[in-house]
C-alpha positions in Angstrom: -111.2 -65.6 122.3 -109.8 -62.1 122.4 -107.6 -60.1 120.0 -104.5 -58.1 120.8 -103.5 -54.8 119.4 -101.1 -56.3 116.9 -104.0 -58.5 115.5 -106.1 -55.3 114.9 -103.2 -53.6 113.2 -102.5 -56.7 111.0 -106.1 -56.9 110.0 -106.2 -53.1 109.2 -103.1 -53.6 107.1 -104.7 -56.5 105.2 -107.8 -54.4 104.6 -105.5 -51.4 103.5 -106.8 -49.3 106.3 -104.7 -46.7 108.0 -105.5 -46.6 111.8 -104.0 -44.4 114.4 -103.1 -45.9 117.7 -106.2 -44.5 119.3 -108.5 -45.8 116.5 -106.8 -49.2 116.8 -107.4 -49.3 120.6 -111.0 -48.3 120.1 -111.5 -51.0 117.4 -109.8 -53.6 119.7 -112.2 -52.8 122.5 -115.2 -53.0 120.3 -114.1 -56.3 118.7 -113.3 -57.9 122.1 -116.8 -56.7 123.2 -118.4 -58.6 120.3 -116.4 -61.7 121.2 -117.5 -61.6 124.8 -121.1 -61.3 123.8 -120.7 -64.3 121.5 -119.1 -66.3 124.3 -122.1 -65.4 126.6 -124.5 -66.6 123.9 -122.5 -69.8 123.4 -122.8 -70.6 127.1 -126.6 -70.6 127.0 -128.2 -74.1 127.0 -130.5 -74.2 124.0 -131.2 -78.0 124.0 -134.9 -78.6 123.7 -135.6 -75.2 122.1 -137.1 -75.5 118.6 -135.6 -73.1 116.0 -137.9 -70.3 114.8 -138.4 -69.1 111.3 -138.8 -65.6 112.7 -138.4 -64.3 116.2 -142.0 -63.1 116.4 -143.5 -66.4 115.3 -143.2 -67.8 118.9 -145.5 -64.9 120.2 -147.6 -64.3 117.1 -148.6 -67.5 115.3 -150.3 -65.4 112.6 -146.9 -64.0 111.8 -145.5 -67.3 110.7 -144.5 -67.8 107.1 -147.2 -68.7 104.6 -145.9 -71.4 102.4 -146.9 -71.9 98.7 -146.5 -74.7 96.4 -143.1 -74.9 94.6 -144.2 -74.7 91.0 -142.5 -73.5 87.8 -144.3 -70.3 86.6 -141.9 -69.1 83.9 -141.2 -70.8 80.6 -137.7 -71.5 79.3 -136.4 -68.7 77.0 -132.8 -69.8 76.7 -132.9 -70.4 73.0 -134.3 -66.9 72.4 -131.7 -65.3 74.6 -128.9 -67.2 72.9 -129.9 -66.3 69.4 -128.2 -62.9 69.7 -125.1 -64.3 71.3 -121.9 -64.3 69.2 -121.1 -67.9 70.1 -122.9 -70.7 72.1 -122.4 -74.4 72.5 -124.6 -76.9 74.3 -126.6 -74.1 75.9 -123.6 -72.3 77.2 -122.2 -68.9 76.1 -118.7 -69.1 74.7 -116.3 -66.2 75.5 -112.7 -65.5 74.5 -110.1 -66.7 76.9 -108.8 -63.8 78.9 -106.4 -65.5 81.4 -103.2 -67.3 80.3 
Protein backbone atom coordinates (compact mmCIF):
# COMPACT_ATOMS: atom_id res chain seq x y z
CA UNK A 1 0.00 0.00 0.00
CA UNK A 2 1.25 3.46 -0.79
CA UNK A 3 -0.26 6.90 -0.70
CA UNK A 4 -0.27 9.56 -3.38
CA UNK A 5 0.15 13.30 -2.95
CA UNK A 6 -3.59 13.97 -3.25
CA UNK A 7 -4.21 11.46 -0.40
CA UNK A 8 -1.87 13.41 1.88
CA UNK A 9 -3.50 16.71 0.95
CA UNK A 10 -6.98 15.25 1.58
CA UNK A 11 -5.92 13.92 5.00
CA UNK A 12 -4.35 17.29 5.85
CA UNK A 13 -7.57 19.03 4.85
CA UNK A 14 -9.64 16.68 7.03
CA UNK A 15 -7.28 17.36 9.94
CA UNK A 16 -7.54 21.11 9.24
CA UNK A 17 -3.80 21.33 8.57
CA UNK A 18 -2.34 23.71 6.04
CA UNK A 19 0.61 22.05 4.28
CA UNK A 20 2.82 23.58 1.63
CA UNK A 21 3.69 21.41 -1.36
CA UNK A 22 7.14 20.74 0.09
CA UNK A 23 5.69 19.69 3.46
CA UNK A 24 3.13 17.48 1.71
CA UNK A 25 5.89 15.76 -0.30
CA UNK A 26 7.99 15.21 2.83
CA UNK A 27 4.98 13.81 4.66
CA UNK A 28 4.18 11.57 1.69
CA UNK A 29 7.71 10.14 1.71
CA UNK A 30 7.61 9.53 5.47
CA UNK A 31 4.21 7.85 5.38
CA UNK A 32 5.17 5.62 2.46
CA UNK A 33 8.33 4.72 4.39
CA UNK A 34 6.19 3.58 7.32
CA UNK A 35 4.05 1.51 4.99
CA UNK A 36 7.09 -0.18 3.46
CA UNK A 37 8.38 -1.10 6.93
CA UNK A 38 4.97 -2.54 7.80
CA UNK A 39 5.00 -4.60 4.59
CA UNK A 40 8.45 -5.96 5.47
CA UNK A 41 7.21 -6.95 8.92
CA UNK A 42 4.13 -8.63 7.46
CA UNK A 43 6.32 -10.76 5.18
CA UNK A 44 8.19 -12.34 8.12
CA UNK A 45 7.06 -15.87 9.03
CA UNK A 46 6.19 -15.84 12.74
CA UNK A 47 4.50 -19.24 12.92
CA UNK A 48 5.83 -21.17 15.88
CA UNK A 49 6.95 -18.03 17.72
CA UNK A 50 5.28 -17.62 21.10
CA UNK A 51 4.08 -14.09 21.90
CA UNK A 52 5.99 -12.27 24.63
CA UNK A 53 4.57 -10.14 27.41
CA UNK A 54 7.63 -7.92 27.09
CA UNK A 55 10.50 -7.95 24.57
CA UNK A 56 13.08 -8.53 27.30
CA UNK A 57 11.30 -11.55 28.82
CA UNK A 58 12.84 -13.86 26.18
CA UNK A 59 16.38 -12.94 27.28
CA UNK A 60 15.82 -12.12 30.95
CA UNK A 61 13.35 -14.52 32.65
CA UNK A 62 13.56 -12.51 35.88
CA UNK A 63 12.06 -9.58 33.96
CA UNK A 64 8.80 -11.42 33.30
CA UNK A 65 5.62 -10.07 34.83
CA UNK A 66 4.84 -10.98 38.40
CA UNK A 67 1.19 -11.89 38.67
CA UNK A 68 -0.94 -11.29 41.70
CA UNK A 69 -4.31 -12.64 42.70
CA UNK A 70 -7.22 -10.69 41.26
CA UNK A 71 -8.96 -9.66 44.46
CA UNK A 72 -11.24 -6.77 45.39
CA UNK A 73 -9.46 -4.48 47.84
CA UNK A 74 -11.78 -1.46 47.89
CA UNK A 75 -15.26 -1.30 49.35
CA UNK A 76 -18.29 0.03 47.50
CA UNK A 77 -18.87 3.75 48.26
CA UNK A 78 -21.53 4.39 45.60
CA UNK A 79 -24.29 5.26 48.08
CA UNK A 80 -22.07 7.80 49.86
CA UNK A 81 -21.07 9.41 46.57
CA UNK A 82 -24.64 9.62 45.33
CA UNK A 83 -25.99 11.26 48.49
CA UNK A 84 -24.71 14.65 47.33
CA UNK A 85 -25.97 14.26 43.75
CA UNK A 86 -29.04 16.31 42.79
CA UNK A 87 -30.82 13.30 41.23
CA UNK A 88 -30.16 9.56 41.07
CA UNK A 89 -32.17 6.52 40.09
CA UNK A 90 -31.24 2.83 40.34
CA UNK A 91 -27.61 3.69 41.14
CA UNK A 92 -27.24 6.06 38.18
CA UNK A 93 -26.81 9.83 38.09
CA UNK A 94 -29.66 11.67 36.38
CA UNK A 95 -28.75 14.73 34.33
CA UNK A 96 -30.84 17.15 32.27
CA UNK A 97 -31.24 16.35 28.60
CA UNK A 98 -28.95 18.61 26.56
CA UNK A 99 -29.48 17.24 23.04
CA UNK A 100 -32.80 17.55 21.25
